[in-house]
N, C-alpha and C positions, 0 to 999 in steps of 0.2 A: 504493500499498499504507499504511494508516494504522497507525502504531506507538503508537499511543494506549494499547494495554493495556500497553506497556512503561514507560510513564510514570505516575506518580502522576496520580489525576484531579485533585487539588489544583493540581500543577504545570501541567497541561492549563489547568484553570481560569482561574489566576492570569495565564499568559501571554496566553490571549484577551482576559481584561479591559484589560491593560496596552495589550496590541498594538490594539485597537479606540480606546482613547483616545490612542493616538499618530497617529491619523488625521489629526489638526488639521494644516494644511500647515506652520507654523512648526516644532512638535514634530518631525514628519517629518524636516523640513530639519535641525534640529539633531541628530538622531539618527543620520541618515546622514553627516553631517559628522563627528561623534565616531567613527563606526564606519571612515570613511576615515582619520583622525587616528590611530586607536590600531592599524590594522593593523599587525601584525608587531611591536606594541609601538612604532611611530614615535614618537608623541607623549611618551612617557616616555623613550625612548632620547634623544631629542633634548633633552627638560627636564632630563635628568641632564648632558650635554654641555654646555648652557647653563650650568648650575649651576656645573660645574667652571670655567667659562671666568670667570665674575664674579666667584666666591667662591674666589679664587686661596690663601686661608690655608686651606679645607678641600677643595682639589682632589680629594687623594685621597679622602676620605669620599665626595664626589658622584661621584666615577669607579667606586668600589668599589659604591655604591649602584645605579648605573648597570648595573654588572655582575650585581648580585643581582636586578635587574629583569629583565635579559636571561635570567638563569639561570632564574627562575620562568617565564618566558614558555616557554623550551625544555624544562622538566619538564612544562609543561601540554601542550604538543605530543605529549609522550610518552606521558602519559597517555590522551590522546585516541585515539593509536593503539592502545592495549591495550583501551580500554572501547568504542569503536567506536559510539557511539549516535548514531542517526540524527538530523538536525536536525527540527525540527518541521514537520509537514507540514500541519497543519490549518488555517494562517494563511498570506496571502500574505506573503514578505520584501519587505523595503522595500530590500534591499540586496544585492548578490553576495557569496558569502562564499569564502575561499581554499580552504577544504576542506569536504567533506561530513559530518564528524562534529562533533557538539555537547558533548560532556561530556569536561573542562570549558571553560568560556569561557576563551580563551586571553586576549581583551582583558581580561576581569574580572580574571585571573592578573596580568597587568601592570600593569594599574591599582593593584590592590591593593598589590602590591610597591613599585611607585613612591610610592603614599599612606604607607605604612609608612617606606620608607627616606628619602624626600625630606621627608617631613613631619618626620622626627628632626632634619634639618637645617634646619628653621625653614620650609619652603616649604607655607605655610599654606594656599596655594589649592589644593595638589595633591589632598588628601582629597576636597572637594567636587567637584572636577572628574573624580576617580577614581569616585566615587558616580555620579555622571552618565553616565560611560562605561558602568557595570555596567548602570544602568537602560536605557541606549540598545538594549543587546542583546535585550531584550524588547520596546521599542518596535520595534525593525525587523523582529521575529519571527524571529530566527535562534538563539535558545536558549530553553529552559526555566529557571523559576527556579532550579533545583536545579543547572543547569550554572555559572549565574552564582555562586551561593551557593558552588559547590565551587570553582570557578576564583578567588573572592576569597579563601577560605580558604589556598588553597594559596600564592597570593602573598604575602598577609599572613605567613603561617607562613615562607616562605623567607626575606623581606626580615627576619623577626624572629630567625630563628635566625643569620643573617649581621649582625646589628647590630653585635656586639663587633668583628667582622671591620672592618665598614665603617666605624666609629669609630677605629680603630687600638688596639683594647683598652680603649677606655672604653665601659661600658655606661650609656647613658643612658635606657634604658627601664625 
């Protein structure tokens, strides 16, 4: 069953184009690795815990940022259960997925939350890695661009709304 009618044509075309360009073996391997690392927010949760272990002065901020990232991921799973948009069927996925619903991308949600939260703590490598994570969801063919955009917006908003709590009441943004 093709759900193309439920998805804007531009969304469909962008996914098709990016997925096709991701057929190069190195690109596909990198996208698969990011997908695995980002499952259930694992990469970002590990990064937050590592930050807390290394940056003892700001341990609390790192742990609260990690909690915001986990909370954003959980929120995306809740939205997914409500929206129930099927995953793309017109491209062959390069990875298996934990669930069958596509909107929003939970990988993008946790990545964007980590980019905002950990980026505010000076982890400058996190935002570009988060952007690569978001793009990887299209390369592996398991999300539409609007799924990724919505997930990234949800994650960034969650982390931004929690910024004052994360930094102990000091607003750095």
